[in-house]
C-alpha positions as CSV (number, residue, x, y, z in Angstrom):
1,M,16.7,5.3,3.4
2,T,16.6,8.2,7.2
3,G,14.5,5.7,9.2
4,H,15.9,2.2,8.1
5,D,17.1,1.8,12.2
6,R,14.1,4.0,13.3
7,R,13.5,2.3,17.4
8,H,10.2,-0.4,16.8
9,M,7.7,1.1,19.2
10,D,6.5,-0.6,21.9
11,A,2.9,-1.4,23.3
12,E,3.2,2.0,25.7
13,Q,4.0,3.8,22.8
14,I,0.8,2.1,21.2
15,Q,-1.6,2.7,23.9
16,Y,-0.7,6.5,24.2
17,A,-1.3,7.1,20.7
18,L,-4.8,5.5,20.8
19,R,-6.2,7.4,24.0
20,N,-4.3,10.8,22.3
21,P,-6.2,10.8,18.9
22,V,-5.7,13.6,16.3
23,G,-8.8,15.9,15.7
24,S,-10.7,12.9,17.0
25,R,-12.6,11.2,20.6
26,T,-11.2,8.2,21.1
27,I,-12.3,4.7,20.3
28,T,-14.2,4.3,23.8
29,Q,-15.8,7.8,23.6
30,L,-17.1,7.0,19.9
31,A,-17.8,3.1,21.0
32,K,-20.4,4.5,23.8
33,R,-24.3,4.6,22.0
34,K,-22.8,2.5,18.9
35,K,-24.0,-1.3,18.3
36,E,-21.7,-3.0,15.6
37,A,-18.2,-2.3,15.1
38,V,-16.2,-3.3,11.8
39,V,-12.5,-3.4,12.0
40,L,-11.0,-2.5,8.3
41,F,-7.5,-4.1,7.9
42,D,-5.0,-3.6,4.7
43,D,-3.9,-6.8,3.1
44,L,-0.7,-8.7,2.6
45,T,0.5,-6.0,-0.1
46,R,1.3,-3.7,2.7
47,P,3.3,-4.5,5.5
48,T,0.9,-3.9,8.9
49,R,1.7,-5.2,11.7
50,A,-1.9,-5.5,12.6
51,S,-1.8,-7.8,15.2
52,E,0.2,-5.3,17.4
53,I,-2.6,-2.9,17.2
54,V,-5.6,-5.0,17.0
55,P,-5.8,-6.0,20.8
56,F,-5.3,-2.5,22.4
57,V,-8.5,-1.4,19.6
58,L,-11.0,-4.0,21.4
59,E,-9.7,-3.3,24.8
60,Q,-11.4,0.5,24.1
61,L,-14.2,-1.3,22.3
62,K,-15.0,-3.2,25.3
63,L,-14.6,-0.3,27.6
64,G,-16.9,1.8,25.4
65,G,-19.8,-0.8,25.7
66,I,-19.1,-2.7,22.2
67,T,-18.5,-6.4,23.4
68,E,-17.1,-9.2,20.9
69,E,-20.0,-10.5,19.6
70,H,-20.5,-7.0,18.1
71,V,-17.5,-6.9,16.1
72,R,-16.3,-7.9,13.0
73,F,-13.1,-7.8,10.7
74,V,-12.9,-7.3,6.8
75,A,-10.1,-7.2,5.0
76,A,-9.8,-3.8,2.8
77,L,-8.4,-5.9,-0.3
78,G,-9.8,-2.9,-2.9
79,A,-8.9,-4.6,-6.5
80,H,-6.5,-6.9,-5.0
81,G,-7.2,-11.2,-4.9
82,A,-9.2,-12.4,-2.0
83,C,-7.1,-13.5,1.5
84,D,-7.2,-17.1,3.0
85,R,-7.0,-18.0,6.8
86,I,-3.3,-18.3,6.4
87,D,-3.5,-14.5,5.0
88,F,-6.0,-13.6,7.8
89,A,-3.7,-15.3,11.2
90,K,-0.6,-13.5,9.3
91,K,-2.2,-10.2,9.1
92,L,-4.0,-10.3,12.4
93,G,-3.1,-13.2,14.6
94,E,-4.4,-16.7,15.3
95,D,-6.2,-15.5,18.3
96,I,-8.5,-12.8,16.3
97,V,-9.0,-15.1,13.3
98,E,-10.4,-18.1,16.5
99,R,-12.7,-15.5,18.1
100,F,-14.1,-13.1,15.9
101,P,-15.5,-13.0,12.2
102,V,-13.2,-12.1,9.4
103,Y,-14.3,-11.2,5.6
104,N,-12.8,-10.5,2.5
105,H,-14.2,-7.7,0.4
106,S,-15.3,-8.2,-2.9
107,P,-15.6,-5.0,-4.8
108,F,-17.9,-6.8,-7.5
109,T,-20.6,-7.7,-5.4
110,N,-22.8,-6.5,-1.9
111,L,-22.2,-2.9,-2.6
112,A,-24.3,0.1,-0.7
113,T,-24.6,3.1,-3.2
114,L,-23.9,6.3,-1.2
115,G,-23.9,8.6,-4.5
116,R,-21.1,10.6,-6.3
117,T,-18.5,12.8,-4.9
118,A,-18.1,16.3,-6.2
119,R,-15.4,15.1,-9.1
120,G,-18.4,12.5,-10.3
121,T,-17.1,9.3,-8.9
122,P,-19.3,6.8,-8.3
123,V,-19.3,6.0,-4.4
124,Q,-20.1,2.2,-3.6
125,V,-19.0,0.4,-0.4
126,N,-18.9,-3.3,1.1
127,A,-22.7,-3.4,2.4
128,E,-21.3,-5.1,5.5
129,V,-19.4,-2.6,6.6
130,M,-22.2,0.2,5.9
131,D,-24.1,-2.4,8.0
132,C,-21.9,-0.8,11.1
133,D,-22.0,2.4,12.7
134,L,-18.8,2.2,14.1
135,K,-15.8,1.8,11.2
136,I,-12.4,1.7,12.7
137,G,-9.3,1.1,9.6
138,I,-6.1,0.0,10.5
139,G,-3.0,0.7,8.0
140,C,-0.1,2.2,7.4
141,V,1.5,5.6,5.5
142,V,4.5,4.5,3.1
143,P,4.7,6.5,-0.2
144,H,2.5,5.7,-2.7
145,P,2.9,6.1,-7.0
146,D,-0.4,8.4,-7.7
147,A,-2.0,9.2,-3.8
148,G,1.5,10.3,-2.8
149,F,1.4,7.9,0.1
150,G,-1.0,5.8,1.7
151,G,-3.1,5.5,4.4
152,G,-6.0,7.5,5.7
153,G,-8.9,7.2,3.3
154,K,-7.5,4.6,1.4
155,I,-8.5,1.9,3.4
156,I,-12.6,3.1,2.6
157,I,-11.2,3.9,-1.1
158,P,-10.0,2.0,-2.9
159,G,-9.7,-0.3,0.4
160,V,-13.7,-1.7,0.7
161,A,-15.0,0.0,-2.6
162,G,-16.9,-0.9,-5.5
163,F,-14.9,-1.8,-9.0
164,D,-16.2,0.7,-10.3
165,T,-16.0,3.4,-7.7
166,V,-12.0,2.7,-8.0
167,R,-10.9,2.5,-11.5
168,F,-13.5,5.8,-11.6
169,N,-11.0,7.2,-9.1
170,H,-7.9,5.9,-10.2
171,G,-8.8,6.2,-14.1
172,S,-11.0,9.2,-14.6
173,I,-9.9,11.1,-11.8
174,G,-6.0,10.2,-11.2
175,G,-5.3,9.5,-14.9
176,L,-3.5,6.4,-14.2
177,V,-3.5,4.1,-17.5
178,G,-2.1,1.0,-17.1
179,L,1.6,0.9,-15.0
180,G,2.9,3.5,-17.6
181,M,1.3,6.0,-15.4
182,D,2.0,8.5,-18.2
183,T,-0.7,10.6,-18.5
184,L,-1.4,11.3,-14.2
185,H,-2.9,14.1,-13.2
186,P,-0.5,16.8,-12.7
187,T,-1.3,17.0,-8.5
188,I,-0.9,13.3,-8.1
189,G,2.6,11.1,-7.9
190,W,5.2,10.0,-5.5
191,G,5.1,12.2,-1.9
192,K,2.4,14.6,-3.4
193,V,-0.9,14.5,-1.1
194,E,-1.9,18.3,-0.4
195,Q,-3.4,19.3,-4.3
196,N,-4.2,15.6,-5.0
197,V,-6.5,15.5,-6.6
198,L,-7.3,11.6,-6.9
199,R,-6.6,12.0,-2.8
200,L,-9.3,14.4,-2.3
201,D,-11.5,12.7,-4.3
202,L,-10.5,9.4,-2.1
203,E,-11.4,11.2,1.1
204,E,-14.7,12.8,0.3
205,G,-15.8,9.3,-0.7
206,A,-14.7,8.0,2.8
207,R,-16.3,10.6,4.5
208,M,-19.3,9.4,2.8
209,A,-19.3,5.9,4.1
210,S,-19.0,7.5,7.5
211,L,-15.3,6.4,8.6
212,D,-15.0,6.9,12.1
213,F,-11.3,6.3,13.0
214,K,-8.3,5.4,11.7
215,I,-4.8,4.4,12.8
216,D,-1.8,4.5,10.5
217,V,1.7,3.2,11.1
218,I,5.0,4.6,10.1
219,I,7.5,1.6,9.7
220,N,11.7,1.4,9.2
221,G,13.1,-0.6,7.1
222,R,12.6,-3.8,8.4
223,G,8.7,-3.4,8.4
224,E,8.7,-2.5,12.2
225,S,5.9,0.2,13.5
226,T,8.2,3.1,14.5
227,D,5.5,5.5,14.8
228,L,1.5,5.6,15.3
229,F,-1.0,7.9,14.6
230,A,-4.7,7.8,15.7
231,G,-7.3,9.9,15.1
232,D,-10.1,11.7,12.0
233,F,-8.7,10.0,8.8
234,I,-7.5,13.1,7.2
235,A,-5.9,14.5,10.4
236,E,-3.7,11.8,11.4
237,H,-2.8,10.9,7.9
238,R,-1.3,14.4,7.3
239,E,0.3,14.0,10.7
240,A,2.2,10.5,9.5
241,V,3.0,12.0,6.2
242,K,5.0,14.9,7.7
243,V,7.0,12.3,9.8
244,G,7.2,10.0,6.5
245,K,8.5,12.1,4.2
246,D,11.4,12.4,6.8
247,V,11.7,8.9,7.4
248,Y,11.9,7.4,4.1
249,G,13.8,10.1,2.7
250,T,16.7,9.4,0.6
251,T,19.7,10.9,-0.9
252,P,20.4,9.1,-4.0
253,L,23.9,7.9,-5.3
254,D,24.4,9.9,-8.0
255,E,24.9,8.3,-11.6
256,P,25.2,5.0,-10.9
257,D,26.0,2.3,-13.3
258,I,23.9,0.0,-11.1
259,V,21.4,-0.1,-9.3
260,V,20.3,-2.7,-7.3
261,A,16.8,-2.1,-5.8
262,N,15.6,-4.4,-3.1
263,T,12.0,-5.0,-2.6
264,F,10.7,-5.6,1.2
265,A,7.7,-3.4,2.1
266,K,5.6,-4.7,-1.0
267,A,7.6,-7.8,-2.8
268,N,4.7,-8.8,-3.9
269,E,4.2,-5.3,-5.9
270,A,7.6,-5.0,-7.2
271,V,7.0,-2.7,-10.0
272,L,6.6,-0.1,-7.2
273,A,10.4,-0.5,-6.6
274,V,11.3,1.0,-10.3
275,L,10.1,4.0,-9.9
276,T,12.5,5.2,-7.6
277,P,16.2,3.9,-8.1
278,V,16.5,5.0,-11.8
279,A,15.5,8.4,-11.4
280,K,19.6,9.0,-11.5
281,M,20.6,5.9,-13.0
282,K,23.6,6.3,-15.6
283,K,22.1,6.2,-19.1
284,G,23.1,3.0,-20.1
285,G,23.0,1.5,-16.6
286,T,21.3,-1.9,-15.6
287,L,18.9,-2.1,-13.2
288,V,18.2,-5.4,-11.0
289,V,15.1,-6.0,-8.7
290,I,14.8,-8.2,-6.0
291,A,11.3,-9.4,-5.8
292,N,12.0,-12.3,-3.7
293,A,8.2,-13.1,-3.0
294,P,6.9,-16.3,-2.1
295,D,3.9,-15.4,-3.2
296,G,4.6,-13.8,-6.3
297,Q,3.5,-10.9,-7.5
298,A,-0.2,-9.6,-6.2
299,T,-3.4,-10.4,-7.8
300,H,-4.7,-7.3,-9.3
301,Y,-7.9,-6.5,-11.1
302,L,-7.2,-3.2,-12.6
303,V,-3.8,-3.4,-13.7
304,G,-3.2,-6.9,-13.5
305,K,-2.4,-9.4,-15.9
306,F,-4.6,-12.3,-16.6
307,G,-3.3,-13.8,-19.8
308,K,-0.8,-13.4,-22.6
309,N,-2.0,-9.9,-23.9
310,V,-5.2,-9.5,-21.8
311,G,-5.6,-7.8,-18.4
312,G,-7.9,-5.5,-16.2
313,P,-9.0,-2.0,-17.4
314,L,-6.1,0.0,-16.5
315,Y,-3.1,-3.1,-17.5
316,S,-0.6,-1.4,-19.8
317,A,0.9,-4.4,-22.2
318,A,4.3,-2.0,-21.8
319,P,3.8,-0.7,-18.4
320,L,8.0,0.6,-18.4
321,K,10.8,0.6,-20.9
322,F,14.5,-0.1,-19.3
323,K,17.4,-1.4,-21.6
324,K,18.8,-3.7,-19.2
325,V,16.6,-5.1,-16.3
326,I,17.4,-8.6,-14.2
327,V,14.2,-9.4,-11.8
328,Y,15.6,-12.0,-9.0
329,S,14.0,-13.9,-7.6
330,Q,14.3,-17.7,-5.6
331,Y,10.1,-17.8,-6.5
332,S,10.4,-17.2,-10.7
333,V,7.5,-17.1,-12.9
334,P,7.4,-16.6,-16.7
335,D,4.7,-13.8,-17.1
336,P,4.0,-12.1,-13.7
337,F,0.3,-10.8,-13.1
338,V,2.1,-7.7,-12.0
339,P,4.3,-6.9,-15.0
340,I,7.5,-5.2,-14.0
341,A,9.0,-4.1,-17.4
342,E,8.2,-5.2,-21.2
343,K,8.8,-9.1,-21.2
344,G,11.9,-8.9,-23.8
345,D,13.6,-6.1,-21.8
346,V,13.7,-8.5,-18.7
347,I,16.0,-11.3,-18.2
348,Y,15.0,-13.6,-15.1
349,T,16.7,-15.1,-12.9
350,K,16.5,-17.3,-10.1
351,D,20.7,-17.6,-9.4
352,W,22.3,-15.0,-8.0
353,N,25.7,-15.9,-9.5
354,E,24.6,-15.1,-13.0
355,V,23.1,-11.8,-11.9
356,L,27.2,-11.2,-11.4
357,E,28.4,-13.0,-14.2
358,I,25.7,-10.4,-16.4
359,L,26.9,-7.2,-14.1
360,Q,30.3,-8.1,-14.8
361,T,30.2,-8.4,-18.3
362,A,28.1,-5.5,-18.8
363,H,30.1,-3.5,-16.5
364,P,33.5,-4.0,-16.7
365,G,35.9,-2.7,-13.9
366,T,34.7,-0.7,-11.0
367,P,31.6,0.1,-12.2
368,K,29.3,2.4,-9.5
369,V,26.5,0.8,-7.8
370,A,23.5,2.1,-5.7
371,V,22.0,-0.3,-3.5
372,Y,18.3,0.6,-2.0
373,P,17.3,-2.1,0.6
374,N,13.8,-0.5,0.6
375,A,13.1,0.8,-3.1
376,D,9.7,-0.5,-2.9
377,I,9.5,2.8,0.1
378,Q,12.3,5.0,-0.5
379,I,11.6,8.5,-1.6
380,T,14.1,10.9,-3.1
381,P,14.2,14.9,-4.0
382,E,14.2,13.1,-7.8
383,T,12.2,10.6,-7.2
384,P,10.0,11.0,-10.6
385,E,6.0,12.1,-11.0
């Protein structure tokens, strides 16, 4: 992608962005006359290095009069499985986990009902979050298959929303039916933001929840934060998307015989690495997905698999159809929680030499090979929508 080697931002750049928000007062100004602050952060399915940002947020809260005993953190899990203490420490840093209460969001319990959006989505949001009169979110803007790009108001919906809220927004509004995504609303898809009905709906819900301030980063090919946007969750998000379209933009190789799609930013949601690389692959080509995540594929209560033939409400038994797919992982399992393709169409292996042998047999001579180092976040003009 264009921004693979983009420079990692430093502390001064982070401070500058937080002190000069887009469409909003600063955290310090917002904190005045407020009593309780909650800091929402995304989980390990996202590459956000929240630990680099949190100290500056706490500094601004203190300047605004909110002391540590009135700050808590909530993991915006959406419909993902819960984090443990190790996950919290990876995301926030050991110091934060020792000093502050950190909670998981549950999409099934302890929800405050806020009404419905104009499109009919029932908005239920984490009650602990709603009990706080200052709500700050930390996340990232990377390409997303149905919201166009992540970040912005997604920290609320699906981040800390109820299960029925997420289901309605993704299913009834977005048209997402399983991972096959064959009935998507025409306005949604990779890189689509402005008229995206799913995003517009979730942003209305985030406004109903009074999300006060959002922080979003852009990342390079190593997952390092290169740019930071902060302020009103819609205004800052749109500015971040402008940069993100360039940073994650990729010129595809025309009709390769073999596509190697590496996952890095979202290795535990490896199905996302499949959609972009195959756009220009030659008919009869072979796709190799590198999904080398020690934690495996994420638990996803909405679209994930919970048995041999059963899954969440939007689970699809046949997510994607390819003739030749190889999934390489040193941490393989026979049936991933979030399947990459139909089981019978996939060869799973933890031996890279086996991958090479299969490819050499299927494509003798000198095949054309395309390698995507960050296939889970790269977008191309031919990315399927």
